[in-house]
N, C-alpha and C positions, 0 to 999 in steps of 0.2 A: 469152152470145153466143160462138160458136166463132170460130176464126181466120178462116175463109172469110167468115163474116157480117161480121166487123170490116173485112176487106179490101173486101168489097162495099160496105159503108156508106161507107168512106173514098173509094172510087172515085166513087160516086154524088155524094157531097158535093163532091168536087173538080171533077167535070165537069158537074154539074147533074143533078137527078133526072128531068129530062125526056128524057134519052137512055137507051138500053138499057145493061145491064151489058156486053154484048158490045162495043158501041161504046166504052164507057168504057175497057175493057181494051185495045182497039185503039189508042185515043188515048194511053193511058199507055205502051204499048209503043213507039209512035212517038216519044214524048217521051224515053224512056230511050235508045232506039237512037241518038239524036243526040249522046249524051254518052259520054265515055270516062273510065275510071279510070286515073290515072297511078300505076304501081307500079314503084319503083326506076328511075324515069326513062323508062319506056316506057308507052305507052297500050294499054289493053285494054278491050273492050266490057263494060259492066255486064251482069249476068244479069237477064233477064226470063223468068220461067217460072211455069207454073201450080201447080207443087208447092211449097208452103210459102214462097211468095215474092210473085209479082205485082209485083216491083219495090219492095216496101214493107219487107221484113225485111232483116236484115244479110246474108242470102244474096246479095243484089244485089252486094255487094263481096267477100264471103268466097270465093265460087266463082272469080271472076277472080283473086284473090290466089293461090290454089293453082294455078290454070292458068298464071299467069305464072312461078312457080317450076318447074312441071312442064316448061314449054317452054324453060327456061334451059339444060337439059342433056338428053342422050339417056339417060334412066334405063332400065336393063334390068330391074330388079326393084323393084317398088313395093309398099309396105304401106300400106293405109288403115285407120285405127283409127276405127271408127264408120261404119256403112253410109250414106254420104251421096251420093257421086258417081254411084252406080248410078241415082239418081233424076233425074240430069241428063245422061244419056248423049248427048243431042243436042248439048250444049255441049262434051263431051269426046270427040267423034268422033275415033278413031284417035290419041288422046293417050297411051294406055297400051300399052306393049309387053307387059307382064306385071304384073297387079295381083292382090294378095291382100287380102281384106277380112276384118277381125276385128271382130265386134260382140258385146257381152255379151248383148244381148237379142234381136236380130232373127234369125229363121230364114229362110234363103233358100238356093237351090241353089248360089249362088256366094258365100256368106258363111260364115265359120267362127264359130260361135256360142260365144264364149269371152271371159272377162275378159282384157284385155290383160296384166294382172299375172301371169296364169298361162300366157300364150302363149309358146311357144318354137319355134325353127325352125333347122334346119341351114343353110338358105339365108338368108344375110344380105341386107339390103335397102339399095340405094343411095339410095332416097328413101322416107322414112316421113312420112306426113302425117295430120292429123286436123282436121276441121271441126266446131266447136261440139259437142265431145264431152267434153273434159277437164273442163269446168266442172261436169259431172254426176257426177264420180267420187268426190266427197266426200259431204256430207250431202244435196246437191241440194235444199236448203230443206225437208228432212224427207221427201223422196220416195224416198230410197235406203235400202231396208230392210237392205242389207248393210253399211252404214256403221257403223263403230265409232270413236267419238271417241278420239283419242289413239293410234290404231293406226299412224299413219304414222311413218316414220323421219325424214323431213324436215318441212317445214311443212304438207304436205298429201298425200293419196293421189295427187293429180294430179302433184305434184312427184316422188313415188316412181316413178310410172309413166313419167315423162319420162326419169328416170335409167335405169330398166329398159330402155327402148327404146334408149337410147344405148349402154349397156353390152353388151346381149345380142342386139339385133336389127339395129342399124345397122352397115353395112359401113364399112370404112376409106374415107375421102374421101366418105362419104355425107352426106346432108342430112336433118335432122329438122325438120319444120315443123308447128307447132301454132297454130291460130287458135281464139279463143273470145271471146264478148262480155264486156266489163267491166261491172261493176255488177249482174250477174245472181246470182252466189253469192259470199259473203264469202271462202270458201276459195280460189277461183280468183283473186280480186282480191289476196289475200295472196301467192299463188304468183307472180303477175306483178309486183306493185308492190314487194314486199320484195326483199332480197338473198338470199333462200332458195337460189335456184339460181345466183346470181352467184358463190357461193363454191365451187361444184362445178368440178372441173378439166376442163371441156369444152375441146376444142381451140378452139372459137369459139362464143360465144353472143351473139346480138343480139336486142334487144327493139324491136319496131316497133308503132306505134299508127296505126290508121285512125280518123279522126273524121268523124262525119256532120255535114255543113254545110247540108244541105237534105233534103227528103223523099227524094230519089234521088241525092244527091251526097255523095261522101266524099273526104277528102284524107289523104295519108300524112304522119305525123309520126314523130319518133324518141322514145325513152323519156324524154328530158329534158323533154318537153312534157306529162308526166303531171299531170293536175289531180286534186286530192284528191276532188272530188265524182264526176265521171264517171258520172252517174246512168244507170240503165237505164230506157228509156221516157220520158225527158224531155231536151230539149224535143220530140224526135220519137218516134214509136212504135217499140217494140222497141229493139234495141241502138243506142246513140249512139256507142259506141266499140268497136272490135275490137282485141284484143290479139294479137300475133303473136310467137311464139318462133321464131327462126331459129338452129338449132344445127347446127354442122358438125363432122365427126369426121376 
């Protein structure tokens, strides 16, 4: 069963099999639109979108998280690692002044197809962000053919790439923001939960957690609330925790 079929089944189970899928989606959108996600003390609308979401996946919260930081300052040069926000252009209308997208796999007219570890730029970026991409940079549960165990300088390839972005791509006074689900890959969990990056001399590093408390509800916590289990897919489908690195230079 593919993702769309799972979403369709969940919608019909939630709203009753006697109604059409179109009606179920409309009712779900109405339900989500009445709620707001509180991020750093401010409220932002949850994401409801037909691409990889329908209010069920962690995108519901991840996209607003990035949007909240994006609106916190007037960033002039933005770098996105992993081609995600291009699929949600209606949510990010007029949000970017100048955006560069680097993605290792995707080929698109406005995407630089390159491993971020090999990407360099004379132009430094005052905002670098990534949505659910860094957790795939290590073994990715055996799906990454380029992964070599023990090849990272720090605790993971993801950690190495965070340092690379900070040292070589982020402008002075810039912000680096990385979001990723917890419980999905062990290497990312190690990167976030351990002191691997805490020891690096960033100007500022903050860890934030968003916890799912309902099918379509999330709350913000700080890293002191890390629970050892933090399972993926339980008790709710998909990610139940979103990790956020907020790094300033």
